[in-house]
C-alpha positions, 0 to 999 in steps of 0.5 A: 885590925881587929882580933877577928880574922875571918871578919877582916878577910871578908871586909878586905874581899868586899872592899876589893870588890867595890874598888873593882880589883880582880884580886886581894892579898889577905895577910892574916890566915886561919884554918876557918878563913881557908874553909870559908874560901873553899865554900866561896869557890864552890859558890863562884864568889872566889875564882881561885885562891893561892896559899903562901907555902909558909902560910903567911898570906892568901892571894885571892882571885875574885869572882861574882857575888852580890852584897849580902848581910852577914849574921855573926854569932 
């Protein structure tokens, strides 16, 4: 586990997609991650996501997306 919550979450999503899973549970949540999930939902990469009421985890249902490289600042 690194200190980068967003990178960890995106890696979990990518690994779940490669394993042909329909959903993934992300344990570490941040405001930035939620905003990225909103964009991914608009683009169809995520079908839906459910945030735990206490904010402890997010359950993400995967949509269709293609492998791409990420530019990180």
